[in-house]
C-alpha positions as CSV (number, residue, x, y, z in Angstrom):
1,M,-12.5,-23.7,17.6
2,E,-13.6,-20.9,19.9
3,A,-11.4,-18.0,20.9
4,R,-11.2,-17.4,24.6
5,L,-10.7,-14.4,26.8
6,A,-7.9,-14.3,29.3
7,L,-10.3,-15.5,32.0
8,G,-11.2,-18.6,29.9
9,V,-14.6,-17.3,28.8
10,P,-15.5,-18.5,25.3
11,L,-15.6,-15.8,22.7
12,D,-17.4,-16.3,19.4
13,R,-15.1,-15.7,16.4
14,Q,-17.7,-13.6,14.6
15,L,-18.1,-11.5,17.7
16,L,-14.4,-11.1,17.9
17,K,-14.2,-9.9,14.3
18,R,-17.0,-7.4,14.9
19,L,-15.2,-6.1,18.0
20,L,-12.0,-5.6,15.9
21,R,-13.9,-3.8,13.2
22,L,-15.5,-1.6,15.8
23,L,-12.1,-0.7,17.3
24,E,-10.8,0.1,13.8
25,G,-13.8,2.2,13.1
26,L,-13.3,4.1,16.4
27,A,-9.6,4.6,15.5
28,A,-10.6,6.1,12.2
29,L,-13.1,8.4,13.8
30,A,-10.4,9.5,16.3
31,V,-8.0,10.4,13.5
32,V,-10.7,12.3,11.6
33,G,-11.7,14.0,14.8
34,Y,-8.2,15.0,15.5
35,L,-7.9,16.5,12.0
36,G,-11.0,18.6,12.7
37,W,-9.6,19.7,16.0
38,L,-6.3,20.6,14.3
39,I,-8.1,22.7,11.7
40,Y,-10.1,24.4,14.4
41,Q,-7.1,25.2,16.6
42,R,-5.3,26.8,13.6
43,W,-8.4,28.5,12.3
44,V,-6.8,31.9,12.0
45,E,-4.0,30.5,9.8
46,V,-6.5,28.5,7.7
47,R,-8.7,31.6,7.3
48,D,-5.9,33.8,6.3
49,I,-4.3,31.4,3.8
50,E,-5.1,32.0,0.1
51,L,-5.6,28.9,-1.9
52,T,-6.0,28.7,-5.6
53,F,-6.0,26.1,-8.4
54,Q,-3.3,26.1,-11.0
55,L,-4.0,23.7,-13.9
56,V,-0.4,23.0,-15.1
57,P,0.9,21.7,-11.7
58,Y,-2.3,19.6,-11.4
59,L,-1.8,18.1,-14.9
60,V,1.8,17.3,-14.0
61,G,0.5,15.6,-10.9
62,C,-2.0,13.6,-13.0
63,I,0.7,12.5,-15.4
64,I,2.9,11.3,-12.5
65,L,-0.1,9.6,-11.0
66,L,-0.7,7.7,-14.3
67,M,3.0,6.7,-14.2
68,F,2.6,5.5,-10.6
69,N,-0.3,3.3,-11.6
70,A,1.5,1.9,-14.6
71,L,4.7,1.3,-12.6
72,Y,2.8,-0.4,-9.8
73,S,1.1,-2.8,-12.2
74,F,4.3,-3.5,-14.1
75,S,6.2,-4.0,-10.8
76,W,3.7,-6.7,-9.8
77,Q,4.3,-8.4,-13.1
78,T,8.0,-8.2,-12.6
79,T,7.6,-9.9,-9.3
80,L,5.6,-12.7,-11.0
81,R,8.3,-13.1,-13.7
82,L,11.0,-13.4,-11.0
83,M,9.0,-16.4,-9.8
84,E,8.4,-17.7,-13.3
85,R,9.8,-21.2,-12.5
86,Q,6.6,-21.8,-10.7
87,G,4.6,-21.9,-14.0
88,D,3.4,-20.0,-17.0
89,L,1.9,-16.6,-16.7
90,P,-1.2,-15.0,-18.3
91,S,-0.6,-12.3,-20.9
92,S,0.6,-8.9,-19.8
93,L,-2.8,-7.4,-20.7
94,D,-4.6,-9.9,-18.6
95,L,-2.3,-9.2,-15.6
96,H,-2.9,-5.5,-15.9
97,R,-6.7,-6.1,-15.9
98,I,-6.4,-8.4,-12.9
99,F,-4.4,-5.8,-11.0
100,F,-6.7,-2.8,-11.6
101,L,-9.9,-4.7,-11.1
102,S,-8.7,-5.8,-7.7
103,F,-7.1,-2.5,-7.0
104,I,-10.3,-0.5,-7.1
105,T,-12.0,-3.0,-4.7
106,R,-10.0,-1.6,-1.8
107,Y,-12.7,1.1,-1.5
108,L,-15.2,-1.6,-0.4
109,P,-15.7,-2.5,3.2
110,A,-12.7,-4.5,4.3
111,G,-11.2,-3.4,1.0
112,S,-7.6,-4.3,1.9
113,V,-8.6,-8.0,2.4
114,V,-10.9,-8.0,-0.7
115,N,-8.1,-6.4,-2.8
116,I,-5.6,-9.2,-2.1
117,G,-8.1,-12.1,-2.1
118,G,-9.7,-10.8,-5.3
119,R,-6.4,-10.5,-7.2
120,V,-5.4,-14.1,-6.2
121,E,-8.8,-15.4,-7.3
122,L,-8.6,-13.6,-10.7
123,F,-5.1,-14.8,-11.2
124,K,-6.2,-18.4,-10.5
125,R,-9.1,-18.1,-13.0
126,L,-6.6,-17.3,-15.7
127,G,-4.5,-20.4,-15.0
128,G,-2.1,-19.0,-12.4
129,R,-1.1,-20.9,-9.2
130,R,-2.7,-19.7,-6.0
131,S,0.6,-20.0,-4.1
132,M,2.3,-18.0,-6.8
133,G,-0.3,-15.2,-6.6
134,L,-0.1,-15.1,-2.8
135,Q,3.6,-15.0,-2.7
136,S,3.9,-12.3,-5.3
137,I,1.5,-10.0,-3.4
138,Y,3.5,-10.8,-0.2
139,Y,6.6,-9.5,-1.8
140,E,4.8,-6.6,-3.3
141,Q,3.3,-5.5,0.0
142,L,6.5,-6.2,1.9
143,S,8.5,-4.1,-0.5
144,M,6.0,-1.2,-0.5
145,I,5.5,-1.1,3.3
146,L,9.1,-1.5,4.4
147,G,10.2,0.9,1.6
148,V,7.9,3.5,3.0
149,A,9.2,2.8,6.5
150,V,12.8,3.5,5.3
151,L,11.8,6.7,3.4
152,G,9.8,7.9,6.3
153,L,12.6,7.3,8.8
154,V,15.1,9.1,6.6
155,G,12.7,12.1,6.7
156,L,12.7,11.9,10.5
157,H,16.4,12.8,10.3
158,F,15.8,16.0,8.4
159,Y,12.4,17.3,9.7
160,D,10.7,18.1,13.0
161,V,7.5,16.3,13.8
162,E,5.1,17.7,16.3
163,G,4.3,15.6,19.4
164,L,7.4,13.5,19.5
165,P,8.5,12.5,23.0
166,D,11.7,14.2,24.3
167,W,13.7,11.1,24.3
168,L,12.9,10.5,20.6
169,A,13.3,14.1,19.5
170,G,16.7,14.1,21.1
171,N,17.9,10.9,19.5
172,R,16.3,11.1,16.1
173,D,19.4,10.2,14.2
174,L,20.1,7.1,16.1
175,V,16.5,6.0,16.2
176,S,16.1,6.6,12.4
177,L,19.3,4.6,11.7
178,L,18.3,1.7,13.9
179,L,14.7,1.4,12.7
180,S,15.8,1.7,9.0
181,A,18.3,-1.1,9.5
182,G,15.6,-3.1,11.2
183,A,13.2,-2.5,8.4
184,L,15.7,-3.7,5.8
185,A,16.6,-6.7,7.9
186,A,12.9,-7.6,8.2
187,Y,12.6,-7.3,4.4
188,F,15.5,-9.6,3.6
189,G,15.0,-11.9,6.5
190,A,11.2,-12.5,6.5
191,D,11.5,-15.5,4.2
192,L,13.8,-17.3,6.7
193,L,11.0,-17.1,9.3
194,I,8.6,-18.7,6.8
195,V,10.9,-21.4,5.6
196,H,12.3,-22.4,9.0
197,A,9.0,-21.9,11.0
198,P,7.9,-24.6,13.3
199,A,5.9,-27.4,11.7
200,W,2.6,-26.2,13.0
201,M,3.2,-22.8,11.4
202,R,4.3,-24.1,8.0
203,L,2.4,-22.9,5.0
204,D,2.4,-26.4,3.5
205,R,-0.5,-27.1,5.9
206,L,-2.5,-24.6,3.7
207,K,-1.1,-26.2,0.5
208,V,0.8,-23.0,-0.3
209,I,4.2,-23.6,-2.0
210,W,6.8,-21.1,-0.8
211,R,9.9,-20.6,-2.9
212,P,11.9,-17.7,-1.4
213,L,13.5,-15.3,-3.9
214,S,17.3,-14.8,-3.8
215,F,18.9,-11.8,-2.1
216,G,19.6,-10.3,-5.5
217,R,16.1,-10.6,-6.8
218,K,14.6,-9.1,-3.6
219,T,17.1,-6.2,-3.8
220,L,15.8,-5.6,-7.4
221,L,12.2,-5.6,-6.2
222,W,13.0,-3.3,-3.3
223,F,14.5,-0.6,-5.6
224,Q,11.7,-1.1,-8.1
225,F,8.9,-0.6,-5.5
226,A,10.9,2.3,-4.0
227,I,10.5,4.1,-7.4
228,V,6.7,3.2,-7.3
229,N,6.5,4.8,-3.8
230,L,8.4,7.9,-4.9
231,A,6.1,8.3,-7.9
232,Q,3.0,8.4,-5.8
233,G,4.5,10.9,-3.4
234,A,5.7,13.1,-6.3
235,A,2.1,13.2,-7.7
236,V,0.8,14.4,-4.3
237,Y,3.6,17.1,-4.2
238,W,2.5,18.5,-7.5
239,M,-1.2,18.5,-6.5
240,L,-0.2,20.4,-3.4
241,R,1.6,22.9,-5.6
242,A,-1.6,23.2,-7.7
243,V,-3.6,24.4,-4.7
244,Y,-0.8,26.1,-2.7
245,P,1.6,27.8,-5.2
246,A,3.9,29.0,-2.3
247,M,5.3,25.4,-2.3
248,A,7.3,26.4,-5.4
249,D,9.4,28.7,-3.2
250,R,10.1,26.0,-0.6
251,P,12.0,23.2,-2.4
252,E,13.4,22.0,0.9
253,L,9.9,20.6,1.8
254,T,9.7,18.4,-1.3
255,Y,11.0,15.2,0.5
256,L,8.8,15.9,3.5
257,V,5.6,16.0,1.3
258,I,6.6,12.9,-0.6
259,S,7.5,10.8,2.4
260,G,4.7,12.3,4.6
261,Y,2.1,11.1,2.2
262,L,3.6,7.7,2.0
263,V,3.7,7.3,5.7
264,G,0.1,8.5,5.8
265,R,-0.7,5.7,3.3
266,L,1.0,3.2,5.5
267,V,-1.0,4.3,8.5
268,G,-4.2,4.0,6.5
269,Q,-3.2,0.4,5.5
270,L,-3.1,-0.6,9.1
271,A,-6.8,0.1,9.4
272,A,-7.6,-2.9,7.2
273,F,-11.4,-2.6,7.5
274,V,-11.6,1.1,6.7
275,P,-12.3,1.4,2.9
276,G,-9.1,2.5,1.2
277,G,-7.9,4.1,4.5
278,I,-10.1,7.1,3.7
279,G,-9.7,9.8,6.4
280,I,-6.9,7.9,8.1
281,R,-4.3,8.5,5.3
282,E,-5.3,12.2,4.9
283,G,-5.3,12.8,8.6
284,A,-1.8,11.4,9.1
285,F,-0.5,13.3,6.1
286,T,-2.0,16.6,7.5
287,F,-0.5,15.8,10.9
288,L,3.0,15.3,9.5
289,L,2.9,18.4,7.3
290,S,1.2,20.7,9.8
291,P,4.4,22.3,11.2
292,Y,5.4,23.4,7.7
293,V,2.3,23.7,5.5
294,P,-1.1,25.2,6.3
295,V,-3.5,22.5,7.2
296,Q,-6.1,23.6,4.7
297,A,-3.6,23.2,1.8
298,A,-2.7,19.7,3.1
299,V,-6.3,18.6,3.4
300,V,-7.4,20.0,0.0
301,S,-4.4,18.5,-1.8
302,A,-4.8,15.1,-0.2
303,S,-8.5,15.1,-1.1
304,L,-7.8,16.2,-4.6
305,F,-5.3,13.4,-5.0
306,R,-7.7,10.8,-3.6
307,L,-10.5,11.9,-6.0
308,S,-8.1,11.9,-8.9
309,S,-6.8,8.5,-8.0
310,M,-10.3,7.0,-7.8
311,V,-11.4,8.4,-11.1
312,M,-8.2,7.3,-12.9
313,E,-8.2,3.8,-11.4
314,A,-11.8,3.2,-12.4
315,A,-11.1,4.6,-15.9
316,I,-8.0,2.3,-16.3
317,A,-9.9,-0.8,-15.1
318,G,-12.8,-0.1,-17.4
319,S,-10.6,0.6,-20.4
320,L,-8.7,-2.7,-19.8
321,V,-11.9,-4.7,-19.7
322,V,-13.1,-3.1,-23.0
323,I,-9.7,-3.7,-24.7
324,S,-9.6,-7.3,-23.5
325,R,-13.1,-8.0,-24.9
326,V,-12.3,-6.3,-28.2
327,L,-9.1,-8.3,-28.6
328,G,-10.9,-11.5,-27.7
329,H,-9.0,-12.2,-24.5
330,P,-10.8,-14.6,-22.2
331,T,-12.8,-12.8,-19.5
332,D,-12.4,-13.8,-15.9
333,E,-15.8,-15.6,-15.8
334,Q,-15.0,-17.6,-18.9
335,T,-12.0,-19.3,-17.4
336,T,-11.9,-22.2,-14.9
337,P,-10.2,-21.5,-11.6
338,G,-7.0,-23.4,-11.3
339,S,-5.6,-25.1,-8.2
340,D,-2.2,-26.2,-7.0
341,S,-3.5,-29.7,-6.3
342,Q,-4.6,-30.1,-10.0
343,R,-1.0,-29.6,-11.1
344,N,0.2,-32.3,-8.7
345,E,2.7,-29.9,-7.1
346,P,4.1,-31.1,-3.8
347,A,2.8,-29.0,-1.0
348,D,5.9,-29.3,1.2
349,E,8.5,-28.0,-1.2
350,L,10.2,-25.0,0.2
351,T,13.1,-24.1,-2.1
352,S,14.9,-20.9,-3.1
353,A,14.4,-19.4,-6.6
354,K,17.9,-18.3,-7.7
């Protein structure tokens, strides 16, 4: 079916996708351009700042980064186990391998889409249900994104952000409270929209089984992924201290650095076709920290974190593949993709996992 413009002119779907990618690319260039302009405008500050590299804070950041990766993978497995009534799961080692092999694909073009689709496909090849894989990633992303929203909005209460409209700057507490409540309501109420959606929107048309988790299980997931978010932000904080030791004398900025990077990651995720949100995430992070931290320190620390993350994720994924082969675990290409239809699961069953 062809998409149509407001005037009724047919618009080819492929052309529409290209236009959307072009718009996202222009948005990415705009953010990167703004970052360059910001550095130029504050060139005296950047030129006079003294950066260094301290190994101990960097190693602390790497250890916390490793913990973040492990916690993220374990949290996805926890999500699957909370849905265990939907079927048996592959081994923990196989699930770790699936997670990290798909995780590194986000640096490909349209990486956000490839990351999710690839993880579901690998999960199917190891005997998992497609609907279970999709729903687990839905809960994972919802927990991560709305968790970041709440953490960022709490930060809005304590810190000034440049460029806020007067009406927002004067009502930060009220806006922060209302938006935080809205984010939590969206997290706990999103399933209701799916289950009670009109017939033409129901996921059973796509043969996807949706079993909403109970309030208690979703609360557990929210807190678990909040810890994952905080671990990533803490790793960035220590890498900022590695290049800008003056941060050790400003403990009041710790929460700003942590939440600022997480909000920057969220902004980068919105640009789905920008590989890994590169440039977008770092630009947003620098923008949020610029009233408090020299822009050069923010740029260098964010870049150092990005490079460290890429190297660590690739090393973890490669190690898991080698370990799996040594232990004789079936590789992804040796397994047969499963399907929901092969298990004779009714496609219109929408029940609650309690």
